[in-house]
C-alpha positions as a printed Julia matrix, in Angstrom:
206×3 Matrix{Float64}:
 -15.97  65.08  -19.5
 -17.71  65.99  -22.8
 -20.97  64.34  -23.7
 -20.3   61.4   -26.01
 -22.39  61.51  -29.17
 -20.46  59.19  -31.48
 -19.03  55.66  -31.33
 -16.44  54.53  -33.87
 -15.86  50.76  -34.02
 -12.94  48.84  -35.4
 -14.11  45.53  -36.92
 -11.42  42.82  -36.98
 -10.7   41.54  -33.49
 -13.61  43.54  -32.03
 -16.71  42.45  -33.94
 -15.26  39.96  -36.44
 -12.88  37.1   -35.72
 -10.09  37.06  -38.33
  -6.94  35.03  -37.84
  -4.47  33.59  -40.41
  -3.72  30.83  -37.92
  -6.96  29.18  -39.01
  -5.15  28.26  -42.24
  -1.5   28.08  -41.34
  -1.62  26.21  -38.06
  -2.92  23.22  -39.98
  -0.45  23.78  -42.83
   2.44  23.73  -40.35
   1.0   20.64  -38.61
   0.46  22.53  -35.38
   4.07  23.76  -35.17
   3.58  27.27  -33.81
   7.28  28.08  -33.91
   7.49  27.45  -37.67
   4.25  29.35  -38.24
   5.52  32.32  -36.22
   8.75  32.38  -38.24
   6.7   32.49  -41.44
   4.58  35.41  -40.2
   7.63  37.25  -38.83
   9.7   36.89  -41.99
   7.59  36.09  -45.07
   3.9   37.07  -44.9
   4.4   39.73  -42.25
   1.79  41.96  -40.65
   3.41  45.01  -42.29
   3.06  43.3   -45.66
  -0.6   42.52  -45.01
  -1.29  46.08  -43.86
   0.08  47.38  -47.14
  -2.79  45.6   -48.88
  -5.17  47.05  -46.29
  -4.07  50.44  -47.63
  -5.19  49.52  -51.14
  -2.24  47.69  -52.68
  -3.47  45.0   -55.14
  -3.48  41.49  -53.67
  -2.25  39.78  -56.82
   0.64  42.21  -57.23
   1.62  41.93  -53.57
   1.54  38.14  -53.79
   3.65  38.03  -56.94
   6.23  40.38  -55.48
   6.5   38.32  -52.32
   6.88  35.12  -54.35
   9.7   36.77  -56.31
  11.44  37.6   -53.03
  10.94  34.16  -51.48
  10.4   31.67  -54.34
  11.09  28.71  -52.06
   7.92  29.63  -50.12
   5.68  30.23  -53.14
   2.99  27.72  -52.18
   2.71  29.1   -48.66
   2.64  32.7   -49.85
  -0.13  32.06  -52.38
  -2.23  30.49  -49.63
  -2.41  33.81  -47.78
  -4.94  35.41  -50.08
  -5.86  32.26  -51.96
  -7.38  30.84  -48.77
  -8.22  34.17  -47.14
 -11.89  33.31  -46.58
 -10.82  30.41  -44.36
  -9.06  32.93  -42.1
 -12.36  34.75  -41.57
 -14.09  33.35  -38.52
 -17.49  34.13  -37.05
 -18.87  37.31  -35.58
 -17.81  38.04  -31.99
 -21.32  37.72  -30.63
 -20.97  39.44  -27.22
 -19.65  42.57  -28.92
 -22.26  42.4   -31.68
 -24.97  42.27  -29.0
 -23.44  45.35  -27.38
 -23.28  47.07  -30.77
 -27.02  46.51  -31.2
 -27.75  48.37  -27.99
 -25.58  51.29  -29.05
 -27.16  51.43  -32.52
 -30.61  51.46  -30.92
 -29.65  54.46  -28.76
 -31.08  57.48  -30.58
 -28.55  59.76  -28.89
 -25.58  58.06  -30.52
 -24.18  57.97  -34.03
 -22.39  54.63  -34.59
 -19.9   54.21  -37.44
 -16.95  51.93  -38.21
 -13.33  52.45  -39.21
 -11.5   49.35  -40.39
  -8.18  48.37  -41.9
  -9.42  45.98  -44.59
  -8.51  45.26  -48.18
 -11.05  46.59  -50.66
 -10.78  43.29  -52.55
 -11.83  41.11  -49.62
 -14.32  43.56  -48.13
 -17.28  42.27  -50.23
 -16.89  38.88  -48.53
 -17.42  40.49  -45.13
 -20.41  42.53  -46.3
 -22.12  39.4   -47.59
 -21.34  37.3   -44.52
 -22.08  39.67  -41.62
 -25.55  41.2   -41.53
 -24.68  43.52  -38.63
 -22.41  45.56  -40.92
 -25.63  47.08  -42.28
 -26.38  48.59  -38.86
 -23.69  51.26  -39.06
 -24.47  54.75  -40.29
 -21.31  54.45  -42.35
 -18.06  52.5   -42.63
 -14.61  53.73  -43.6
 -12.7   50.89  -45.31
  -8.98  51.58  -45.53
  -8.44  49.71  -48.79
 -11.13  51.72  -50.53
  -9.74  55.01  -49.26
  -6.07  54.08  -49.96
  -5.07  55.02  -46.41
  -5.04  53.16  -43.12
  -4.74  53.33  -39.37
  -2.72  54.5   -37.51
  -2.05  57.4   -39.88
  -3.7   60.74  -39.18
  -5.35  61.09  -42.59
  -7.84  58.27  -42.06
  -8.96  59.66  -38.71
  -9.4   63.09  -40.3
 -11.47  61.47  -43.04
 -13.67  59.65  -40.53
 -14.38  62.81  -38.55
 -15.14  64.9   -41.63
 -17.18  62.35  -43.58
 -19.53  61.62  -40.7
 -19.5   65.16  -39.26
 -18.03  64.06  -35.91
 -16.36  66.17  -33.26
 -13.31  64.35  -31.91
 -13.92  65.15  -28.24
 -17.51  63.89  -28.52
 -16.4   60.57  -30.04
 -15.14  57.23  -28.73
 -12.98  54.97  -30.87
 -12.87  51.25  -29.98
 -10.0   49.15  -31.37
  -8.1   46.04  -30.28
  -4.78  47.52  -31.44
  -3.22  49.87  -28.86
  -1.22  51.58  -31.63
  -4.44  52.69  -33.32
  -5.87  53.92  -30.02
  -2.77  56.03  -29.37
  -3.15  57.62  -32.81
  -6.82  58.42  -32.14
  -5.95  59.97  -28.78
  -3.51  62.32  -30.53
  -6.45  63.51  -32.61
  -8.45  64.28  -29.48
 -10.67  61.23  -29.92
 -11.44  59.26  -26.76
  -9.87  55.84  -27.26
 -10.86  52.52  -25.72
  -8.45  49.61  -26.13
 -10.72  46.61  -26.66
  -9.89  43.49  -24.66
 -13.37  41.94  -24.39
 -17.07  42.8   -24.38
 -17.45  42.67  -20.59
 -14.59  45.1   -20.06
 -15.93  47.33  -22.84
 -19.28  47.64  -21.06
 -17.49  48.92  -17.96
 -15.34  51.3   -20.02
 -18.41  52.73  -21.75
 -20.05  53.22  -18.36
 -17.08  55.41  -17.45
 -18.23  57.7   -20.28
 -21.83  57.65  -18.93
 -22.98  55.28  -21.65
 -25.09  52.68  -19.91
 -25.39  49.15  -21.28
 -27.96  46.66  -19.95
């Protein structure tokens, strides 16, 4: 096993709690079935990820309204109330991040699918984002996970060797893409499990 020198963190779902249910569950009066239909058919994850790759929020919203005018109010809520979808930091993982950042033998960076337009909100809200040696934001770069180009960019910009790096993400699709690049992937399911998984790479956490 190569010596690990670099840790690459995803943000949403790993260090930051983001969930559109925080808005829409109330809007749909707790009816999860109706909410799921809306996310599966109107404001879909694929649609949201297009904005993560740099597509303008206002243009995306207007186009979706044109497609589904009967759902205009609900569609405009998606980015109109986006800050309400942004929860708190995931403290157990942030505490673990601090230990990794304090380890002089490790370079710790982040790679996130995130709209460039909403990214300033995160920067202002979460102090720990300043701890990273650098952050790749998909919306700024006009590319996103799981496509090869953004992993290439991360490795080159921060001078990382794939085999000496671990990528931590809550989306198994993104882990599979990193593995194809030769990056060691860890599918995040919780801080306690992550500690054990890092130990498997001889990275000890107190």
